[in-house]
C-alpha positions as CSV (number, residue, x, y, z in Angstrom):
1,X,91.2,11.5,62.1
2,X,92.1,14.6,60.1
3,X,91.2,18.1,61.2
4,X,88.2,19.5,59.3
5,X,88.8,21.9,56.5
6,X,88.5,25.6,57.4
7,X,85.7,27.9,56.3
8,X,86.5,30.9,54.0
9,X,85.0,34.3,54.7
10,X,85.1,36.9,52.0
11,X,85.0,40.6,53.1
12,X,85.7,42.4,56.4
13,X,82.8,44.7,56.5
14,X,80.1,44.3,59.2
15,X,78.7,41.2,57.6
16,X,82.1,39.5,57.5
17,X,82.8,40.6,61.1
18,X,79.7,39.1,62.6
19,X,80.3,35.9,60.5
20,X,83.8,35.6,62.0
21,X,82.5,36.2,65.5
22,X,79.9,33.4,65.2
23,X,82.3,30.9,63.8
24,X,84.6,31.7,66.7
25,X,81.7,31.1,69.1
26,X,81.5,27.6,67.8
27,X,85.2,27.0,67.5
28,X,84.9,26.5,63.8
29,X,88.2,27.1,62.0
30,X,88.2,29.7,59.3
31,X,90.3,31.9,57.1
32,X,89.2,35.5,56.5
33,X,90.2,37.6,53.5
34,X,89.7,41.3,52.9
35,X,90.9,43.1,49.7
36,X,91.5,46.4,51.6
37,X,94.1,47.1,54.3
38,X,91.6,47.4,57.2
39,X,88.1,46.4,58.3
40,X,84.9,48.4,57.9
41,X,83.9,48.0,54.3
42,X,81.6,50.7,53.1
43,X,81.9,52.5,56.4
44,X,85.6,53.2,56.0
45,X,85.8,56.6,54.2
46,X,88.1,56.4,51.2
47,X,88.7,52.7,51.8
48,X,91.7,51.6,49.9
49,X,89.7,48.6,48.6
50,X,88.3,51.2,46.2
51,X,84.7,50.2,46.9
52,X,83.4,52.5,49.7
53,X,80.6,54.9,48.7
54,X,80.9,56.9,52.0
55,X,80.9,60.7,51.5
56,X,82.2,63.1,54.1
57,X,78.9,64.1,55.5
58,X,77.3,60.6,55.5
59,X,75.1,59.7,58.4
60,X,73.1,56.4,58.9
61,X,69.4,56.6,58.1
62,X,68.4,54.3,61.0
63,X,68.7,55.1,64.6
64,X,71.7,53.9,66.5
65,X,70.0,51.3,68.7
66,X,68.3,49.7,65.8
67,X,71.7,49.6,64.0
68,X,73.5,47.9,66.9
69,X,74.5,44.2,67.2
70,X,72.7,42.4,70.0
71,X,75.9,41.8,71.9
72,X,77.4,45.2,71.8
73,X,75.2,48.2,72.8
74,X,75.8,51.6,71.3
75,X,77.3,54.3,73.6
76,X,74.5,56.2,75.2
77,X,76.2,59.6,74.7
78,X,76.2,59.2,70.9
79,X,73.5,60.9,68.8
80,X,70.5,59.1,67.4
81,X,71.8,59.0,63.9
82,X,75.5,58.2,63.7
83,X,78.1,59.9,61.4
84,X,80.1,57.4,59.3
85,X,83.1,57.9,61.5
86,X,81.1,56.8,64.6
87,X,79.9,53.7,62.7
88,X,83.5,52.8,62.0
89,X,84.4,53.4,65.6
90,X,81.6,51.1,66.7
91,X,82.8,48.4,64.3
92,X,86.3,48.9,65.8
93,X,84.8,48.3,69.2
94,X,83.2,45.1,67.9
95,X,86.5,43.9,66.4
96,X,88.2,44.5,69.8
97,X,85.4,43.1,72.0
98,X,85.4,39.8,70.3
99,X,89.2,39.7,69.4
100,X,88.6,39.4,65.7
101,X,91.6,41.5,64.5
102,X,94.2,38.6,64.4
103,X,92.0,36.5,62.2
104,X,91.6,38.6,59.1
105,X,94.1,38.7,56.3
106,X,94.2,42.2,54.8
107,X,95.2,43.0,51.2
108,X,94.1,39.5,50.0
109,X,91.7,39.5,47.1
110,X,89.6,36.4,46.4
111,X,89.6,35.9,42.7
112,X,87.9,32.6,42.2
113,X,85.6,30.3,44.1
114,X,84.8,27.0,42.5
115,X,83.1,23.8,43.7
116,X,85.6,21.0,44.3
117,X,84.3,17.6,45.5
118,X,82.7,18.1,48.9
119,X,84.2,21.6,49.3
120,X,85.2,24.8,47.5
121,X,88.5,25.6,45.9
122,X,89.3,29.3,46.6
123,X,92.0,31.2,44.8
124,X,93.4,34.2,46.6
125,X,95.7,37.0,45.4
126,X,98.1,38.3,48.1
127,X,98.3,41.9,46.9
128,X,101.2,42.8,49.1
129,X,103.4,40.1,47.8
130,X,101.7,39.6,44.4
131,X,101.3,35.9,44.8
132,X,98.4,33.6,44.1
133,X,97.3,30.6,46.2
134,X,94.5,28.1,45.8
135,X,93.2,26.1,48.8
136,X,90.3,23.8,49.5
137,X,87.7,25.0,52.1
138,X,84.7,23.1,53.5
139,X,82.4,26.2,53.1
140,X,82.5,29.8,51.8
141,X,80.7,32.7,53.4
142,X,80.3,35.6,50.9
143,X,80.2,38.9,52.8
144,X,81.5,41.3,50.1
145,X,78.6,43.7,50.2
146,X,76.3,44.9,47.4
147,X,76.9,48.6,47.3
148,X,80.2,48.7,45.3
149,X,79.5,47.9,41.6
150,X,77.8,51.1,40.3
151,X,74.8,51.1,38.0
152,X,75.4,53.9,35.6
153,X,72.8,54.5,32.9
154,X,73.9,55.4,29.5
155,X,73.7,59.2,28.8
156,X,72.3,59.9,25.3
157,X,74.0,62.8,23.5
158,X,77.2,64.7,23.8
159,X,78.1,66.3,27.2
160,X,81.2,68.4,28.0
161,X,80.7,68.4,31.7
162,X,81.5,66.0,34.5
163,X,79.6,62.7,34.9
164,X,80.1,60.5,38.0
165,X,78.3,57.9,40.0
166,X,77.4,58.8,43.6
167,X,80.0,56.2,44.7
168,X,82.6,58.7,43.7
169,X,81.1,61.7,45.5
170,X,82.9,62.8,48.6
171,X,82.2,66.5,49.3
172,X,80.7,69.6,47.7
173,X,83.8,71.6,47.0
174,X,84.2,70.5,43.4
175,X,80.7,71.7,42.7
176,X,80.8,75.2,44.2
177,X,79.0,77.6,41.7
178,X,78.2,74.7,39.3
179,X,74.9,73.7,37.8
180,X,74.4,70.1,39.0
181,X,71.8,67.4,38.1
182,X,71.4,64.6,40.6
183,X,69.7,61.5,39.1
184,X,67.7,59.5,41.5
185,X,65.5,59.9,44.6
186,X,66.9,57.4,47.1
187,X,68.7,58.2,50.3
188,X,72.1,59.0,48.6
189,X,70.5,61.2,45.9
190,X,68.6,63.4,48.3
191,X,71.5,63.6,50.8
192,X,73.8,64.8,48.0
193,X,71.3,67.2,46.5
194,X,70.5,68.7,49.9
195,X,74.2,69.2,50.7
196,X,75.0,70.7,47.2
197,X,72.0,73.1,47.4
198,X,74.1,75.3,49.8
199,X,77.1,75.3,47.5
200,X,76.1,74.8,43.8
201,X,74.6,77.5,41.6
202,X,71.6,75.2,40.9
203,X,70.7,71.7,41.9
204,X,68.1,69.7,40.0
205,X,66.9,66.2,41.1
206,X,65.8,64.1,38.1
207,X,63.6,61.2,39.1
208,X,61.8,58.6,37.0
209,X,59.1,57.8,39.6
210,X,59.8,59.8,42.8
211,X,60.0,58.3,46.2
212,X,58.4,58.5,49.6
213,X,60.6,61.0,51.5
214,X,60.3,60.5,55.3
215,X,61.7,62.6,58.0
216,X,64.4,61.3,60.4
217,X,62.4,62.6,63.4
218,X,58.6,62.6,64.0
219,X,57.3,64.1,67.2
220,X,60.9,64.4,68.5
221,X,61.6,60.7,68.1
222,X,63.6,58.8,65.4
223,X,61.2,57.6,62.8
224,X,62.1,54.0,63.1
225,X,61.2,53.8,66.8
226,X,57.5,53.9,65.7
227,X,58.1,50.5,64.1
228,X,57.7,47.7,66.6
229,X,57.4,43.9,66.4
230,X,53.7,44.2,67.3
231,X,53.0,46.9,64.7
232,X,54.8,44.8,62.0
233,X,52.2,42.0,62.5
234,X,49.3,44.3,61.6
235,X,47.8,44.0,58.1
236,X,49.9,46.0,55.6
237,X,46.9,48.3,54.8
238,X,46.7,49.2,58.5
239,X,50.4,49.9,58.7
240,X,50.2,52.1,55.6
241,X,47.2,54.0,57.0
242,X,48.9,54.6,60.3
243,X,52.1,56.0,58.7
244,X,50.1,58.1,56.3
245,X,48.2,59.6,59.2
246,X,51.3,60.2,61.2
247,X,53.1,61.9,58.3
248,X,50.1,64.1,57.3
249,X,49.7,65.2,60.9
250,X,53.3,66.1,61.4
251,X,54.6,67.1,58.0
252,X,51.7,67.3,55.5
253,X,51.7,65.8,52.1
254,X,55.0,65.8,50.3
255,X,53.3,67.0,47.1
256,X,52.6,70.3,49.0
257,X,56.4,70.8,49.1
258,X,56.6,70.4,45.3
259,X,57.9,66.8,45.3
260,X,55.6,64.3,43.6
261,X,54.0,61.4,45.3
262,X,55.1,58.1,43.8
263,X,52.5,56.0,42.0
264,X,52.9,53.0,44.3
265,X,51.6,52.8,47.9
266,X,53.6,53.9,51.0
267,X,55.7,50.9,52.3
268,X,55.5,49.5,48.7
269,X,59.0,50.7,48.0
270,X,62.2,51.4,49.9
271,X,61.7,54.7,51.7
272,X,64.0,57.7,51.5
273,X,64.8,59.2,54.9
274,X,66.0,62.9,55.0
275,X,65.0,65.7,57.3
276,X,65.8,68.7,55.1
277,X,65.1,67.7,51.5
278,X,61.4,68.6,51.2
279,X,62.0,72.0,52.8
280,X,64.8,72.7,50.3
281,X,62.5,71.8,47.4
282,X,59.7,74.0,48.8
283,X,62.2,76.9,49.1
284,X,63.3,76.5,45.5
285,X,66.9,75.5,46.5
286,X,66.4,72.2,44.8
287,X,64.5,71.8,41.5
288,X,62.6,68.6,40.6
289,X,62.3,67.3,37.1
290,X,61.5,64.0,35.3
291,X,64.3,61.8,34.4
292,X,67.0,62.7,31.8
293,X,66.0,62.2,28.2
294,X,69.3,63.3,26.6
295,X,72.1,65.8,26.8
296,X,73.7,68.5,24.7
297,X,77.3,69.6,25.4
298,X,76.1,72.1,28.0
299,X,72.5,71.2,28.9
300,X,70.4,68.4,30.2
301,X,67.0,67.8,28.5
302,X,64.5,66.1,30.7
303,X,61.6,63.8,29.9
304,X,59.1,66.6,30.4
305,X,60.8,68.6,27.7
306,X,62.4,71.2,29.9
307,X,66.1,72.2,29.6
308,X,68.7,72.9,32.3
309,X,72.2,74.3,32.0
310,X,74.4,71.7,33.5
311,X,78.1,71.4,34.5
312,X,77.9,68.0,36.3
313,X,75.6,65.0,36.4
314,X,75.7,62.7,39.5
315,X,74.0,59.4,39.0
316,X,72.7,58.1,42.3
317,X,71.2,55.1,40.5
318,X,72.1,52.3,42.8
319,X,74.4,49.3,42.3
320,X,74.6,46.0,40.6
321,X,74.9,42.9,42.7
322,X,78.2,41.3,41.6
323,X,80.3,38.4,42.6
324,X,83.3,38.5,40.2
325,X,84.9,35.5,41.9
326,X,81.9,33.2,41.3
327,X,81.5,31.5,37.9
328,X,78.2,32.1,36.1
329,X,77.2,28.5,36.4
330,X,77.4,28.8,40.2
331,X,75.6,32.1,40.7
332,X,75.0,34.9,38.2
333,X,72.7,37.7,39.4
334,X,70.1,38.4,36.7
335,X,69.0,42.0,37.0
336,X,69.9,41.8,40.7
337,X,67.9,38.7,41.3
338,X,69.6,36.1,43.5
339,X,67.7,32.9,44.4
340,X,68.7,32.2,48.0
341,X,66.9,30.2,50.6
342,X,66.1,32.6,53.5
343,X,68.3,35.1,51.6
344,X,71.4,33.1,52.7
345,X,71.7,29.6,51.2
346,X,72.4,28.7,47.6
347,X,70.0,25.7,47.2
348,X,72.1,23.8,44.6
349,X,75.5,24.7,46.1
350,X,76.1,23.0,49.4
351,X,78.5,25.0,51.6
352,X,78.0,28.4,49.8
353,X,76.4,31.1,52.0
354,X,75.7,34.8,51.7
355,X,75.6,37.1,54.7
356,X,74.3,40.7,54.4
357,X,72.9,40.3,50.9
358,X,69.6,42.0,51.8
359,X,68.1,45.5,51.5
360,X,66.1,45.9,54.8
361,X,63.5,48.5,55.6
362,X,65.5,49.2,58.7
363,X,69.1,48.5,59.8
364,X,71.3,45.8,58.4
365,X,73.6,44.7,61.3
366,X,71.0,42.8,63.5
367,X,69.8,41.0,60.5
368,X,73.3,40.1,59.2
369,X,74.0,38.9,62.8
370,X,71.2,36.4,62.7
371,X,72.2,35.3,59.3
372,X,75.7,34.7,60.5
373,X,74.5,32.9,63.5
374,X,72.4,30.5,61.3
375,X,75.3,29.9,58.9
376,X,77.6,28.9,61.8
377,X,74.9,26.5,63.0
378,X,74.6,25.0,59.5
379,X,78.4,24.6,59.2
380,X,78.3,23.0,62.7
381,X,75.9,20.3,61.5
382,X,72.3,21.8,61.5
383,X,70.3,20.3,58.7
384,X,68.7,22.0,55.7
385,X,65.6,21.0,53.7
386,X,66.1,19.3,50.3
387,X,67.1,21.6,47.4
388,X,63.6,21.2,46.0
389,X,62.0,22.3,49.2
390,X,64.4,25.3,49.5
391,X,63.7,26.3,45.9
392,X,59.9,26.2,46.5
393,X,60.3,28.6,49.5
394,X,62.5,30.9,47.4
395,X,59.8,31.1,44.8
396,X,57.2,31.9,47.4
397,X,59.4,34.5,48.9
398,X,60.1,36.1,45.6
399,X,56.4,36.2,44.8
400,X,55.7,38.0,48.1
401,X,58.3,40.6,47.3
402,X,56.9,41.1,43.8
403,X,53.4,41.5,45.2
404,X,54.5,44.0,47.9
405,X,57.2,46.1,46.2
406,X,57.6,48.0,43.0
407,X,59.4,46.1,40.2
408,X,62.8,47.6,40.5
409,X,66.3,46.1,40.8
410,X,66.7,47.7,44.3
411,X,63.8,45.7,45.6
412,X,64.9,42.2,44.6
413,X,66.6,41.6,47.9
414,X,64.2,43.6,50.0
415,X,63.2,42.4,53.5
416,X,61.1,44.0,56.3
417,X,63.2,44.5,59.5
418,X,61.0,43.0,62.2
419,X,59.4,40.0,60.3
420,X,62.8,38.9,58.9
421,X,64.7,39.4,62.2
422,X,62.1,37.5,64.3
423,X,61.9,34.7,61.7
424,X,65.7,34.2,61.7
425,X,65.9,34.4,65.5
426,X,63.3,31.7,65.7
427,X,65.1,29.5,63.2
428,X,68.3,29.9,65.2
429,X,66.7,29.5,68.6
430,X,65.0,26.3,67.6
431,X,68.3,24.8,66.4
432,X,70.1,25.9,69.6
433,X,67.2,24.5,71.7
434,X,67.5,21.1,70.0
435,X,71.3,20.9,69.6
436,X,72.7,23.1,72.4
437,X,70.1,23.4,75.1
438,X,72.2,25.8,77.2
439,X,73.2,28.1,74.3
440,X,72.0,31.7,74.2
441,X,71.5,34.0,71.2
């Protein structure tokens, strides 16, 4: 009897790390490739894989305990909201605790993944030696992240200043004394605008539709601690009313600060979490305008007709989901839409799995952990429904997202933290109870 083919893992960020851990738990052989020279993915500042969007002041927007993997608690002495260096340190603790370091091959770029019989032919470029190698694997786990291929809108008109995407932003020094326009109203946009407001001559946020800007702390507690499994089961209208009341009582309406309320309902779009932004808008340190209409060489013209002198435009306009190693006939994201069963399984492509390809209202690691646990169970023999049944559930899931969230590319992979976490835990627990009665999550 021949040994089973190994599994291929692509990416050594947190999703790839938990995937490797769960394969090890089940003694499933695998080979693990990372284009950079170390682990950490987006959380490694100036990662030499060229894909990290971390800026020097970056902090997570979820509290540390919600961010933690289930089998590695956060240090109690650390602050509620971690700096990116602490996130990387935590991931290093995870690598060490589960002895993952010897399993990953750094400076190896996966360039092609193709179906081949009952498996997948994977071509890998060894960057250190500049050699190519193709090998057959029984399954492939894609964990390359989705915050690395910038979405940069076209700027109409001439412009003599600097234009970058937020992925390139690192620190405020290049913008001291400059007139800066930040396009977008998500977490990265308001973080950058808030930081630059203390250094630039003027900072203007240009937003097409605004956002709900929520504070990190409410009544002295991290905001996400008000979200509980029980509360998540309440009707959406009740949850929205509760959050509105909490925010009005502790902060007032955001329009009273001079930042517009979005057209859609609260919890109907991915929230923006920042403690300082609204106050800076109120104080006039940050201006707010409609989205950019066009530019001249020295000015930005906004959709409301106003003009602003401008030296630099920073587009904090999100990312395109991209899998450059997958042929279009395997999976081609259409405007960031990916049709995956439970956000993990490609229904028509047996043995192709995605871990971490979600945008949660909450922290990613515990959700990626359950996805990785399920993938390991599937590779170990747990059954899936028929492709037709999986596609039907995908359609229902996409319809629910479309009914709940604004129609934007950033919401195509949106999930709610507690419902998704509890569902995936239940799926995994049922498999373990049936196949491995003594197993624990």
